[in-house]
LOKEFI-153305 format. One record per residue (C-alpha): residue number from 1; residue in three letters; x, y, z. Coordinates in steps of 0.2 Angstrom, whole numbers, plus 5000, padded with zeros to 4 digits. Layout:
% LOKEFI-153305
+-----+------+------+------+------+
! pos ! code !   c1 !   c2 !   c3 !
+-----+------+------+------+------+
! NUM !  Ala !    X !    Y !    Z !
...
+-----+------+------+------+------+
This chain:
% LOKEFI-153305
+-----+------+------+------+------+
! pos ! code !   c1 !   c2 !   c3 !
+-----+------+------+------+------+
!   1 !  Met ! 5000 ! 5000 ! 5000 !
!   2 !  Ala ! 5008 ! 5016 ! 4994 !
!   3 !  Ser ! 5005 ! 5031 ! 5005 !
!   4 !  Pro ! 5004 ! 5049 ! 4997 !
!   5 !  Ser ! 5020 ! 5058 ! 4997 !
!   6 !  Ala ! 5022 ! 5074 ! 5007 !
!   7 !  Ser ! 5023 ! 5085 ! 4991 !
!   8 !  Gln ! 5005 ! 5079 ! 4987 !
!   9 !  Tyr ! 4999 ! 5085 ! 5004 !
!  10 !  Gly ! 5009 ! 5101 ! 5003 !
!  11 !  Ser ! 5002 ! 5106 ! 4986 !
!  12 !  Gly ! 4984 ! 5105 ! 4991 !
!  13 !  Thr ! 4987 ! 5113 ! 5007 !
!  14 !  Val ! 4997 ! 5128 ! 5000 !
!  15 !  Glu ! 4983 ! 5131 ! 4986 !
!  16 !  Asp ! 4970 ! 5130 ! 5000 !
!  17 !  Leu ! 4979 ! 5143 ! 5010 !
!  18 !  Lys ! 4982 ! 5154 ! 4995 !
!  19 !  Ser ! 4963 ! 5153 ! 4991 !
!  20 !  Lys ! 4958 ! 5157 ! 5009 !
!  21 !  Ala ! 4971 ! 5171 ! 5010 !
!  22 !  Lys ! 4964 ! 5179 ! 4994 !
!  23 !  Gln ! 4947 ! 5177 ! 5000 !
!  24 !  Thr ! 4951 ! 5185 ! 5017 !
!  25 !  Tyr ! 4960 ! 5199 ! 5008 !
!  26 !  Asp ! 4946 ! 5203 ! 4996 !
!  27 !  Glu ! 4933 ! 5203 ! 5011 !
!  28 !  Ala ! 4944 ! 5215 ! 5021 !
!  29 !  Ser ! 4947 ! 5226 ! 5005 !
!  30 !  Asp ! 4928 ! 5227 ! 5002 !
!  31 !  Arg ! 4925 ! 5231 ! 5020 !
!  32 !  Ala ! 4938 ! 5245 ! 5020 !
!  33 !  Gln ! 4931 ! 5253 ! 5005 !
!  34 !  Glu ! 4913 ! 5252 ! 5013 !
!  35 !  Ile ! 4920 ! 5261 ! 5029 !
!  36 !  Ala ! 4929 ! 5274 ! 5019 !
!  37 !  Gly ! 4913 ! 5278 ! 5009 !
!  38 !  Gln ! 4903 ! 5280 ! 5025 !
!  39 !  Ala ! 4917 ! 5291 ! 5032 !
!  40 !  Ser ! 4917 ! 5301 ! 5017 !
!  41 !  Arg ! 4898 ! 5304 ! 5017 !
!  42 !  Gln ! 4898 ! 5308 ! 5035 !
!  43 !  Ala ! 4912 ! 5321 ! 5033 !
!  44 !  Gly ! 4902 ! 5329 ! 5019 !
!  45 !  Glu ! 4887 ! 5330 ! 5030 !
!  46 !  Val ! 4897 ! 5338 ! 5044 !
!  47 !  Ala ! 4905 ! 5350 ! 5032 !
!  48 !  Ser ! 4888 ! 5355 ! 5026 !
!  49 !  Thr ! 4881 ! 5357 ! 5043 !
!  50 !  Val ! 4896 ! 5368 ! 5048 !
!  51 !  Lys ! 4894 ! 5378 ! 5032 !
!  52 !  Ser ! 4876 ! 5381 ! 5036 !
!  53 !  Ala ! 4880 ! 5386 ! 5054 !
!  54 !  Ile ! 4893 ! 5398 ! 5048 !
!  55 !  Asp ! 4882 ! 5406 ! 5035 !
!  56 !  Arg ! 4868 ! 5408 ! 5048 !
!  57 !  Ser ! 4880 ! 5416 ! 5060 !
!  58 !  Val ! 4887 ! 5428 ! 5047 !
!  59 !  Lys ! 4869 ! 5433 ! 5043 !
!  60 !  Asp ! 4862 ! 5434 ! 5061 !
!  61 !  Gln ! 4877 ! 5441 ! 5070 !
!  62 !  Pro ! 4890 ! 5448 ! 5057 !
!  63 !  Val ! 4901 ! 5458 ! 5070 !
!  64 !  Thr ! 4902 ! 5443 ! 5082 !
!  65 !  Thr ! 4907 ! 5432 ! 5068 !
!  66 !  Leu ! 4920 ! 5443 ! 5063 !
!  67 !  Leu ! 4927 ! 5445 ! 5080 !
!  68 !  Met ! 4927 ! 5426 ! 5082 !
!  69 !  Ala ! 4936 ! 5424 ! 5066 !
!  70 !  Ala ! 4949 ! 5437 ! 5071 !
!  71 !  Ala ! 4952 ! 5428 ! 5088 !
!  72 !  Val ! 4954 ! 5411 ! 5079 !
!  73 !  Gly ! 4966 ! 5419 ! 5067 !
!  74 !  Phe ! 4976 ! 5427 ! 5081 !
!  75 !  Val ! 4977 ! 5411 ! 5091 !
!  76 !  Val ! 4982 ! 5401 ! 5075 !
!  77 !  Gly ! 4995 ! 5414 ! 5071 !
!  78 !  Ala ! 5002 ! 5414 ! 5089 !
!  79 !  Leu ! 5003 ! 5395 ! 5088 !
!  80 !  Trp ! 5011 ! 5395 ! 5071 !
!  81 !  Lys ! 5025 ! 5408 ! 5077 !
!  82 !  Ser ! 5030 ! 5398 ! 5092 !
+-----+------+------+------+------+
C-alpha cells in the first residue's frame, strides 16, 4: 500500500491557504472601501452642517462672527509663530 507523498499533501494545502488568504484579503478590502465611503459621506454631512451654521451666524450676527474669526486667526498665528 503506497502512501501519498508529502509533496501531494503540501500542494493542496498551499493552494487552499492561498485561496483562503485571497478570500480574506478581498473581504477586508471590500469592508475597508465600505467604511471609507461611509466616512466620506459623514464628513460631507458635517461640512455641510458647519457651512450652514457659519452662514447663519454671518447673517444673524456679522460683528460677532468677525470678532470670532479674528480671535481664531490670532490664536492660530500665535501657535504658528511659536
